[in-house]
C-alpha positions, 0 to 999 in steps of 0.5 A: 303350057308346054307340049311335046310329043313322041310320034309313035310311027317315027323310027327315031321316036320309037327308038327313044321310047325303046318301043316297037308296034306289034299286031295280031288279028282277032278279038282273041288272037290265035283263037278259031274264028278270031275268038268271036264267041257268044258271051265272051267275058273279055280278051286277054290281049288287053292285059299288060302281062299278055305274051305278044312275043309271037305277034307280027312286028308292025312297021306301019300302023297306017296299013289297012289289015284284013277286011269285012267284020274283023278285029285286031290288036295293036300293042306297044310297050313304051319306056319314058325317055328323059327328054322329048324334043329337047325338053325334060318330061319329068312331072308332065301329064301324059296322054296317048292320042290316036284315031283307030279306023273304024272303032277302037278301044285303048287299054293302058297297063290293062285298064281302059278309061271308060270315058275316054278310052272306050269304043270310039267310032266311026273314026273319032280321035281319042286322047287317053290320059295315062299319068299325071306325072311322067317319070322317065324310065317307067314302062307303059303297055298300050293295047289298042283294039280295032274293029272294022265298021260299020258292023252291019256292012264293014268296008276297008280294013283296020288301021290307026291313022296316027299314034302319039304320046303327048307330054304336057306341063301346065306349071310353066 
């Protein structure tokens, strides 16, 4: 198996994927009380077509944000390059890999894999399959919801420990 990865914190890799991270606080960014209301049916920030143009450009996903019981969204749109680390990626399987402090959900193009992309915490690494065959030029929107924990007595802030886009070819 051949494995190569884009480090989605590295400026050169971000440029290769024509990507930049954005961040907004809240379960529903811009809403009063961070959008925390009883029986909320869902946050629109998870959706691929959500307008994040007013969000802060996030230069470093590892910087802790907010404190106490808080939520926030990290979003990135990546365009698959032709090559990663000198290797063609066409036909490779794609995975998004991260570890969100403290709890996290991963939404790819508005969908959450309920097995690998749902809430994982306390600081559990996540590896979410994105596609079985990479096609250079295709765009993906990755939206990561972070919640501070433990929920009954949260400490610190929310951040991502790392963020990678991995490409694996099993036919080699």
